[in-house]
Structure formats: structure tokens, C-alpha cells
MMTF fields as JSON, N, C-alpha, C and O atoms, coordinates in Angstrom:
{
  "mmtfVersion": "1.0.0",
  "mmtfProducer": "UNKNOWN",
  "numBonds": 359,
  "numAtoms": 360,
  "numGroups": 90,
  "numChains": 1,
  "numModels": 1,
  "chainsPerModel": [1],
  "groupsPerChain": [90],
  "chainIdList": ["A"],
  "bondAtomList": [4, 2, 8, 6, 12, 10, 16, 14, 20, 18, 24, 22, 28, 26, 32, 30, 36, 34, 40, 38, 44, 42, 48, 46, 52, 50, 56, 54, 60, 58, 64, 62, 68, 66, 72, 70, 76, 74, 80, 78, 84, 82, 88, 86, 92, 90, 96, 94, 100, 98, 104, 102, 108, 106, 112, 110, 116, 114, 120, 118, 124, 122, 128, 126, 132, 130, 136, 134, 140, 138, 144, 142, 148, 146, 152, 150, 156, 154, 160, 158, 164, 162, 168, 166, 172, 170, 176, 174, 180, 178, 184, 182, 188, 186, 192, 190, 196, 194, 200, 198, 204, 202, 208, 206, 212, 210, 216, 214, 220, 218, 224, 222, 228, 226, 232, 230, 236, 234, 240, 238, 244, 242, 248, 246, 252, 250, 256, 254, 260, 258, 264, 262, 268, 266, 272, 270, 276, 274, 280, 278, 284, 282, 288, 286, 292, 290, 296, 294, 300, 298, 304, 302, 308, 306, 312, 310, 316, 314, 320, 318, 324, 322, 328, 326, 332, 330, 336, 334, 340, 338, 344, 342, 348, 346, 352, 350, 356, 354],
  "bondOrderList": [1, 1, 1, 1, 1, 1, 1, 1, 1, 1, 1, 1, 1, 1, 1, 1, 1, 1, 1, 1, 1, 1, 1, 1, 1, 1, 1, 1, 1, 1, 1, 1, 1, 1, 1, 1, 1, 1, 1, 1, 1, 1, 1, 1, 1, 1, 1, 1, 1, 1, 1, 1, 1, 1, 1, 1, 1, 1, 1, 1, 1, 1, 1, 1, 1, 1, 1, 1, 1, 1, 1, 1, 1, 1, 1, 1, 1, 1, 1, 1, 1, 1, 1, 1, 1, 1, 1, 1, 1],
  "groupList": [{"groupName": "MET", "atomNameList": ["N", "CA", "C", "O"], "elementList": ["N", "C", "C", "O"], "formalChargeList": [0, 0, 0, 0], "bondAtomList": [1, 0, 2, 1, 3, 2], "bondOrderList": [1, 1, 2], "singleLetterCode": "M", "chemCompType": "L-PEPTIDE LINKING"}, {"groupName": "LEU", "atomNameList": ["N", "CA", "C", "O"], "elementList": ["N", "C", "C", "O"], "formalChargeList": [0, 0, 0, 0], "bondAtomList": [1, 0, 2, 1, 3, 2], "bondOrderList": [1, 1, 2], "singleLetterCode": "L", "chemCompType": "L-PEPTIDE LINKING"}, {"groupName": "ARG", "atomNameList": ["N", "CA", "C", "O"], "elementList": ["N", "C", "C", "O"], "formalChargeList": [0, 0, 0, 0], "bondAtomList": [1, 0, 2, 1, 3, 2], "bondOrderList": [1, 1, 2], "singleLetterCode": "R", "chemCompType": "L-PEPTIDE LINKING"}, {"groupName": "PRO", "atomNameList": ["N", "CA", "C", "O"], "elementList": ["N", "C", "C", "O"], "formalChargeList": [0, 0, 0, 0], "bondAtomList": [1, 0, 2, 1, 3, 2], "bondOrderList": [1, 1, 2], "singleLetterCode": "P", "chemCompType": "L-PEPTIDE LINKING"}, {"groupName": "ASP", "atomNameList": ["N", "CA", "C", "O"], "elementList": ["N", "C", "C", "O"], "formalChargeList": [0, 0, 0, 0], "bondAtomList": [1, 0, 2, 1, 3, 2], "bondOrderList": [1, 1, 2], "singleLetterCode": "D", "chemCompType": "L-PEPTIDE LINKING"}, {"groupName": "GLU", "atomNameList": ["N", "CA", "C", "O"], "elementList": ["N", "C", "C", "O"], "formalChargeList": [0, 0, 0, 0], "bondAtomList": [1, 0, 2, 1, 3, 2], "bondOrderList": [1, 1, 2], "singleLetterCode": "E", "chemCompType": "L-PEPTIDE LINKING"}, {"groupName": "CYS", "atomNameList": ["N", "CA", "C", "O"], "elementList": ["N", "C", "C", "O"], "formalChargeList": [0, 0, 0, 0], "bondAtomList": [1, 0, 2, 1, 3, 2], "bondOrderList": [1, 1, 2], "singleLetterCode": "C", "chemCompType": "L-PEPTIDE LINKING"}, {"groupName": "ALA", "atomNameList": ["N", "CA", "C", "O"], "elementList": ["N", "C", "C", "O"], "formalChargeList": [0, 0, 0, 0], "bondAtomList": [1, 0, 2, 1, 3, 2], "bondOrderList": [1, 1, 2], "singleLetterCode": "A", "chemCompType": "L-PEPTIDE LINKING"}, {"groupName": "THR", "atomNameList": ["N", "CA", "C", "O"], "elementList": ["N", "C", "C", "O"], "formalChargeList": [0, 0, 0, 0], "bondAtomList": [1, 0, 2, 1, 3, 2], "bondOrderList": [1, 1, 2], "singleLetterCode": "T", "chemCompType": "L-PEPTIDE LINKING"}, {"groupName": "GLN", "atomNameList": ["N", "CA", "C", "O"], "elementList": ["N", "C", "C", "O"], "formalChargeList": [0, 0, 0, 0], "bondAtomList": [1, 0, 2, 1, 3, 2], "bondOrderList": [1, 1, 2], "singleLetterCode": "Q", "chemCompType": "L-PEPTIDE LINKING"}, {"groupName": "PHE", "atomNameList": ["N", "CA", "C", "O"], "elementList": ["N", "C", "C", "O"], "formalChargeList": [0, 0, 0, 0], "bondAtomList": [1, 0, 2, 1, 3, 2], "bondOrderList": [1, 1, 2], "singleLetterCode": "F", "chemCompType": "L-PEPTIDE LINKING"}, {"groupName": "HIS", "atomNameList": ["N", "CA", "C", "O"], "elementList": ["N", "C", "C", "O"], "formalChargeList": [0, 0, 0, 0], "bondAtomList": [1, 0, 2, 1, 3, 2], "bondOrderList": [1, 1, 2], "singleLetterCode": "H", "chemCompType": "L-PEPTIDE LINKING"}, {"groupName": "LYS", "atomNameList": ["N", "CA", "C", "O"], "elementList": ["N", "C", "C", "O"], "formalChargeList": [0, 0, 0, 0], "bondAtomList": [1, 0, 2, 1, 3, 2], "bondOrderList": [1, 1, 2], "singleLetterCode": "K", "chemCompType": "L-PEPTIDE LINKING"}, {"groupName": "VAL", "atomNameList": ["N", "CA", "C", "O"], "elementList": ["N", "C", "C", "O"], "formalChargeList": [0, 0, 0, 0], "bondAtomList": [1, 0, 2, 1, 3, 2], "bondOrderList": [1, 1, 2], "singleLetterCode": "V", "chemCompType": "L-PEPTIDE LINKING"}, {"groupName": "GLY", "atomNameList": ["N", "CA", "C", "O"], "elementList": ["N", "C", "C", "O"], "formalChargeList": [0, 0, 0, 0], "bondAtomList": [1, 0, 2, 1, 3, 2], "bondOrderList": [1, 1, 2], "singleLetterCode": "G", "chemCompType": "PEPTIDE LINKING"}, {"groupName": "SER", "atomNameList": ["N", "CA", "C", "O"], "elementList": ["N", "C", "C", "O"], "formalChargeList": [0, 0, 0, 0], "bondAtomList": [1, 0, 2, 1, 3, 2], "bondOrderList": [1, 1, 2], "singleLetterCode": "S", "chemCompType": "L-PEPTIDE LINKING"}, {"groupName": "TRP", "atomNameList": ["N", "CA", "C", "O"], "elementList": ["N", "C", "C", "O"], "formalChargeList": [0, 0, 0, 0], "bondAtomList": [1, 0, 2, 1, 3, 2], "bondOrderList": [1, 1, 2], "singleLetterCode": "W", "chemCompType": "L-PEPTIDE LINKING"}, {"groupName": "ILE", "atomNameList": ["N", "CA", "C", "O"], "elementList": ["N", "C", "C", "O"], "formalChargeList": [0, 0, 0, 0], "bondAtomList": [1, 0, 2, 1, 3, 2], "bondOrderList": [1, 1, 2], "singleLetterCode": "I", "chemCompType": "L-PEPTIDE LINKING"}, {"groupName": "TYR", "atomNameList": ["N", "CA", "C", "O"], "elementList": ["N", "C", "C", "O"], "formalChargeList": [0, 0, 0, 0], "bondAtomList": [1, 0, 2, 1, 3, 2], "bondOrderList": [1, 1, 2], "singleLetterCode": "Y", "chemCompType": "L-PEPTIDE LINKING"}],
  "groupTypeList": [0, 1, 1, 2, 3, 4, 2, 5, 1, 3, 1, 2, 6, 6, 7, 7, 6, 8, 9, 10, 11, 5, 0, 12, 13, 5, 7, 4, 14, 9, 15, 3, 1, 1, 8, 9, 9, 9, 9, 9, 16, 17, 8, 13, 9, 9, 0, 1, 7, 14, 8, 8, 17, 5, 13, 2, 7, 14, 4, 7, 16, 5, 8, 6, 7, 18, 1, 3, 10, 7, 10, 1, 15, 10, 5, 2, 13, 13, 9, 7, 16, 1, 11, 15, 1, 15, 13, 11, 10, 15],
  "groupIdList": [1, 2, 3, 4, 5, 6, 7, 8, 9, 10, 11, 12, 13, 14, 15, 16, 17, 18, 19, 20, 21, 22, 23, 24, 25, 26, 27, 28, 29, 30, 31, 32, 33, 34, 35, 36, 37, 38, 39, 40, 41, 42, 43, 44, 45, 46, 47, 48, 49, 50, 51, 52, 53, 54, 55, 56, 57, 58, 59, 60, 61, 62, 63, 64, 65, 66, 67, 68, 69, 70, 71, 72, 73, 74, 75, 76, 77, 78, 79, 80, 81, 82, 83, 84, 85, 86, 87, 88, 89, 90],
  "secStructList": [7, 7, 7, 7, 2, 2, 2, 2, 2, 2, 2, 2, 2, 2, 2, 2, 2, 2, 2, 2, 2, 2, 2, 2, 2, 2, 6, 6, 6, 1, 7, 6, 6, 1, 7, 2, 2, 2, 2, 2, 2, 2, 2, 2, 2, 2, 2, 2, 2, 6, 7, 7, 7, 7, 7, 7, 7, 7, 7, 2, 2, 2, 2, 2, 2, 2, 2, 2, 2, 2, 2, 1, 7, 2, 2, 2, 2, 2, 2, 2, 2, 2, 2, 2, 2, 2, 2, 2, 2, 7],
  "xCoordList": [22.047, 22.461, 21.216, 20.304, 21.187, 20.075, 20.441, 21.545, 19.467, 19.655, 18.897, 18.068, 19.181, 18.419, 16.988, 16.757, 16.006, 14.585, 14.238, 13.372, 14.875, 14.556, 15.074, 14.652, 15.972, 16.467, 15.876, 15.812, 15.451, 14.929, 13.536, 13.245, 12.685, 11.321, 11.289, 10.588, 12.013, 11.992, 12.513, 12.019, 13.499, 14.019, 12.969, 12.836, 12.214, 11.159, 10.04, 9.52, 9.673, 8.634, 9.083, 8.303, 10.329, 10.868, 10.871, 10.527, 11.249, 11.266, 9.856, 9.65, 8.868, 7.485, 6.962, 6.287, 7.267, 6.823, 7.47, 6.824, 8.736, 9.449, 8.847, 8.648, 8.559, 7.958, 6.58, 6.246, 5.771, 4.44, 4.557, 3.799, 5.497, 5.689, 6.093, 5.608, 6.972, 7.389, 6.215, 6.07, 5.371, 4.193, 3.229, 2.614, 3.093, 2.211, 2.748, 1.975, 4.05, 4.66, 4.451, 4.157, 4.599, 4.388, 2.939, 2.668, 2.01, 0.576, 0.124, -1.071, 1.046, 0.753, 0.005, -0.95, 0.432, -0.152, -1.413, -1.946, -1.908, -3.101, -2.688, -1.575, -3.597, -3.289, -3.215, -4.121, -2.161, -2.06, -3.002, -3.118, -3.674, -4.568, -6.01, -6.843, -6.32, -7.685, -7.85, -6.92, -9.057, -9.362, -9.628, -9.744, -9.721, -9.984, -11.341, -11.47, -12.362, -13.695, -13.69, -14.338, -12.967, -12.882, -12.184, -12.601, -11.135, -10.407, -11.276, -11.226, -12.07, -12.976, -14.031, -14.381, -14.547, -15.544, -14.95, -15.605, -13.72, -13.063, -12.864, -13.058, -12.483, -12.287, -13.588, -13.592, -14.684, -15.993, -16.385, -16.884, -16.167, -16.51, -15.689, -16.211, -14.417, -13.572, -14.05, -14.026, -14.483, -15.008, -16.29, -16.475, -17.186, -18.431, -18.177, -18.861, -17.207, -16.892, -16.331, -16.452, -15.723, -15.137, -16.101, -15.736, -17.322, -18.27, -19.011, -19.202, -19.416, -20.184, -21.436, -21.507, -22.407, -23.653, -23.564, -23.259, -23.828, -23.807, -25.225, -26.157, -25.369, -26.668, -26.759, -25.923, -27.782, -27.951, -28.696, -29.608, -28.3, -29.033, -30.21, -30.049, -31.37, -32.539, -33.738, -33.618, -34.872, -36.123, -36.197, -35.666, -36.848, -36.947, -37.715, -37.35, -38.766, -39.54, -38.713, -38.784, -37.953, -37.092, -36.055, -35.771, -35.501, -34.515, -35.154, -34.555, -36.345, -37.041, -37.335, -37.293, -37.624, -37.905, -36.619, -36.62, -35.532, -34.264, -33.487, -32.873, -33.505, -32.664, -32.946, -31.992, -34.202, -34.392, -33.757, -33.253, -33.777, -33.189, -31.67, -30.996, -31.132, -29.689, -29.024, -27.902, -29.689, -29.022, -29.624, -29.05, -30.737, -31.325, -31.345, -31.255, -31.46, -31.577, -32.961, -33.934, -33.034, -34.28, -35.378, -36.54, -35.013, -36.008, -36.666, -37.875, -35.88, -36.438, -37.371, -38.379, -37.062, -37.93, -39.257, -40.317, -39.202, -40.429, -41.253, -42.477, -40.607, -41.334, -42.024, -43.173, -41.341, -41.944, -43.115, -44.141, -42.964, -44.042, -45.266, -46.395, -45.034, -46.144, -46.807, -48.029, -46.026, -46.594, -47.458, -48.543, -46.98, -47.773, -49.079, -50.111, -49.031, -50.259, -51.23, -52.434, -50.724, -51.601, -52.229, -53.384, -51.469, -52.032, -53.061, -54.098, -52.783, -53.68, -55.012, -56.064, -54.978, -56.183, -56.888, -57.909, -56.37, -57.052, -57.974, -58.62],
  "yCoordList": [97.647, 96.755, 96.166, 96.898, 94.891, 94.216, 93.868, 93.413, 94.1, 93.746, 92.475, 92.024, 91.922, 90.752, 91.184, 92.308, 90.303, 90.677, 91.129, 91.988, 90.588, 90.995, 92.387, 92.975, 92.922, 94.287, 95.284, 96.48, 94.803, 95.693, 96.223, 97.398, 95.369, 95.784, 96.917, 97.905, 96.814, 97.952, 99.254, 100.334, 99.158, 100.37, 100.992, 102.215, 100.158, 100.684, 101.318, 102.374, 100.666, 101.242, 102.579, 103.529, 102.647, 103.904, 104.988, 106.137, 104.641, 105.62, 106.102, 107.288, 105.181, 105.578, 106.501, 107.488, 106.193, 107.05, 108.421, 109.436, 108.448, 109.725, 110.56, 111.764, 109.93, 110.645, 111.184, 112.318, 110.372, 110.824, 112.018, 112.98, 111.962, 113.08, 114.348, 115.433, 114.224, 115.395, 115.982, 117.201, 115.103, 115.585, 116.297, 117.295, 115.794, 116.422, 117.785, 118.727, 117.898, 119.192, 120.194, 121.362, 119.749, 120.637, 121.102, 122.187, 120.285, 120.629, 121.337, 121.355, 121.914, 122.666, 121.824, 122.298, 120.59, 119.736, 119.02, 118.219, 119.281, 118.608, 117.266, 117.111, 116.309, 115.006, 115.108, 115.666, 114.586, 114.642, 113.662, 113.69, 112.799, 111.81, 112.301, 111.63, 113.461, 113.976, 115.072, 115.826, 115.14, 116.239, 117.502, 117.436, 118.624, 119.886, 119.859, 120.355, 119.283, 119.204, 118.304, 118.618, 117.194, 116.302, 117.0, 116.866, 117.736, 118.44, 119.534, 119.744, 120.231, 121.247, 120.607, 121.167, 119.434, 118.733, 118.346, 118.498, 117.849, 117.479, 118.708, 118.641, 119.821, 121.055, 121.51, 121.925, 121.437, 121.827, 120.89, 121.348, 119.584, 118.625, 118.869, 118.747, 119.212, 119.516, 120.782, 120.858, 121.775, 122.997, 122.707, 123.213, 121.887, 121.541, 120.729, 120.913, 119.842, 119.023, 119.874, 119.514, 120.993, 121.855, 122.879, 123.609, 122.951, 123.926, 123.36, 122.15, 124.236, 123.846, 124.705, 125.794, 124.196, 124.923, 125.64, 125.029, 126.913, 127.7, 127.803, 128.174, 127.471, 127.616, 129.052, 129.523, 129.729, 131.141, 131.263, 130.491, 132.216, 132.515, 133.403, 134.39, 133.052, 133.834, 133.373, 132.834, 133.592, 133.217, 131.701, 130.96, 131.237, 129.802, 129.089, 127.978, 129.707, 129.085, 128.999, 128.014, 130.006, 129.996, 128.876, 128.185, 128.708, 127.651, 126.277, 125.387, 126.091, 124.803, 124.488, 123.325, 125.491, 125.27, 125.066, 124.393, 125.645, 125.613, 124.313, 123.795, 123.787, 122.642, 121.383, 120.717, 121.02, 119.806, 119.9, 118.904, 121.071, 121.239, 121.299, 120.99, 121.692, 121.809, 120.462, 120.236, 119.575, 118.351, 117.076, 116.004, 117.141, 115.977, 116.213, 117.35, 115.15, 115.338, 115.921, 115.613, 116.743, 117.421, 116.423, 116.638, 115.328, 114.328, 113.706, 113.473, 113.441, 112.842, 113.81, 113.388, 115.083, 116.081, 116.14, 116.182, 116.144, 116.205, 114.937, 115.012, 113.777, 112.535, 112.535, 112.107, 113.005, 113.057, 114.032, 113.764, 115.159, 116.145, 115.577, 115.735, 114.911, 114.312, 113.201, 113.055, 112.429, 111.373, 111.973, 111.466, 113.046, 113.67, 114.241, 114.197, 114.777, 115.28, 114.15, 114.293, 113.034, 111.916, 111.313, 110.888, 111.278, 110.769, 111.74, 111.323, 113.03, 114.053, 114.08, 114.238, 113.927, 114.058, 112.724, 112.708, 111.627, 110.346, 109.955, 108.909],
  "zCoordList": [-54.64, -53.586, -52.927, -52.543, -52.805, -52.165, -50.732, -50.433, -49.859, -48.461, -48.156, -48.946, -47.04, -46.614, -46.36, -45.915, -46.636, -46.465, -45.05, -44.882, -44.053, -42.685, -42.353, -41.357, -43.16, -42.931, -43.924, -43.641, -45.067, -46.098, -45.736, -45.959, -45.185, -44.852, -43.82, -44.039, -42.716, -41.772, -42.387, -42.06, -43.266, -43.922, -44.829, -44.874, -45.56, -46.43, -45.603, -45.961, -44.492, -43.617, -43.05, -42.985, -42.646, -42.104, -43.179, -42.899, -44.384, -45.477, -45.787, -46.044, -45.767, -46.038, -44.94, -45.234, -43.683, -42.576, -42.648, -42.388, -42.998, -43.127, -44.249, -44.09, -45.374, -46.511, -46.149, -46.494, -45.451, -45.033, -44.089, -44.212, -43.151, -42.217, -42.962, -42.642, -43.946, -44.726, -45.504, -45.594, -46.07, -46.796, -45.842, -46.218, -44.616, -43.638, -43.214, -43.04, -43.048, -42.694, -43.819, -43.564, -45.052, -46.196, -46.296, -46.81, -45.809, -45.866, -44.592, -44.293, -43.841, -42.612, -41.581, -40.966, -41.394, -40.371, -40.793, -40.026, -41.991, -42.497, -43.1, -43.605, -43.039, -43.606, -45.122, -45.741, -45.733, -47.191, -47.889, -49.115, -47.13, -47.719, -47.82, -48.427, -47.236, -47.237, -48.287, -48.575, -48.85, -49.754, -48.926, -47.702, -49.589, -48.893, -48.2, -47.08, -48.851, -48.255, -47.025, -46.027, -47.087, -45.925, -44.761, -43.61, -45.058, -44.003, -43.382, -42.17, -44.196, -43.659, -42.766, -41.727, -43.157, -42.346, -41.001, -39.97, -40.996, -39.737, -38.865, -37.652, -39.46, -38.702, -38.058, -36.899, -38.791, -38.245, -37.107, -36.079, -37.273, -36.229, -34.97, -33.862, -35.122, -33.968, -33.262, -32.033, -34.039, -33.437, -32.665, -31.558, -33.244, -32.575, -31.314, -30.307, -31.361, -30.186, -29.049, -27.878, -29.395, -28.381, -27.804, -26.882, -28.324, -27.808, -26.607, -26.49, -25.736, -24.558, -24.468, -25.036, -23.75, -23.545, -22.21, -21.186, -22.227, -21.002, -20.455, -21.169, -19.191, -18.545, -18.061, -17.29, -18.527, -18.173, -16.85, -16.555, -16.092, -14.869, -15.248, -15.965, -14.769, -15.126, -14.336, -13.236, -14.908, -14.305, -14.137, -14.964, -13.076, -12.808, -13.919, -14.304, -14.436, -15.511, -16.785, -17.52, -17.03, -18.208, -18.101, -19.079, -16.911, -16.701, -16.86, -17.464, -16.333, -16.467, -17.929, -18.332, -18.708, -20.125, -20.923, -21.953, -20.446, -21.174, -20.946, -21.879, -19.738, -19.396, -20.21, -20.612, -20.477, -21.291, -22.672, -23.192, -23.259, -24.577, -24.516, -25.499, -23.381, -23.247, -22.994, -23.448, -22.285, -21.859, -22.426, -22.23, -23.109, -23.755, -25.252, -25.717, -25.984, -27.422, -27.717, -27.028, -28.722, -29.056, -29.388, -29.045, -30.057, -30.435, -29.199, -29.19, -28.166, -26.949, -26.247, -25.682, -26.269, -25.648, -26.39, -25.767, -27.708, -28.499, -28.305, -28.198, -28.258, -28.034, -26.671, -26.562, -25.642, -24.31, -24.293, -23.668, -24.977, -25.017, -25.742, -25.279, -26.889, -27.622, -26.82, -26.857, -26.107, -25.273, -24.163, -23.877, -23.543, -22.476, -23.029, -22.36, -24.253, -24.864, -25.175, -24.965, -25.671, -26.009, -24.748, -24.771, -23.651, -22.398, -21.851, -21.335, -21.961, -21.421, -22.175, -21.557, -23.502, -24.309, -24.591, -25.278, -24.082, -24.336, -23.188, -23.243]
}
């Protein structure tokens, strides 16, 4: 049985969405379009995004040395340190 084109397209889209949802349920909530390695990478990225850095209470010097590495990118800290050395020794 053929339907009118304006009614057939929404039915096909609905059937495709339903099939995709069923495939996702069968895969325990994982996307059926991703490989196992891709899904593991996404899981690791989600775990990393959920981690936080804890500032430890301790010696003042230890805190001063710890904070730049905790809140700035490591590359920027190293660049600033190298710049300070070049200014100091020039």
C-alpha cells in the first residue's frame, strides 16, 4: 500500500528513530554507531571531565608551588618560568 508522500516520510522517520532506540537499548545505552574503542574513549573523557583538583591544606610554600600547576596549563607555567630565567640571566 502506498501512502501520500507527505504522510509516508514522517512514518519512515518515526520507524527509523524507533529502530535506533531499540538498538541503543539492546546495547545497554551505548550508541550502536560507535565502535568499542570509540565508546571506551568517550567513557574515559567523561570520567576526566568529572574529576576535580583538590587543594590540599599544608605549608604556605607548598601551596604557592602547587597552585600554578593546579589552575594553569602546565605549558604556560613552564613558559613563564623560562621567561623569568631568561630575564634574570640576561
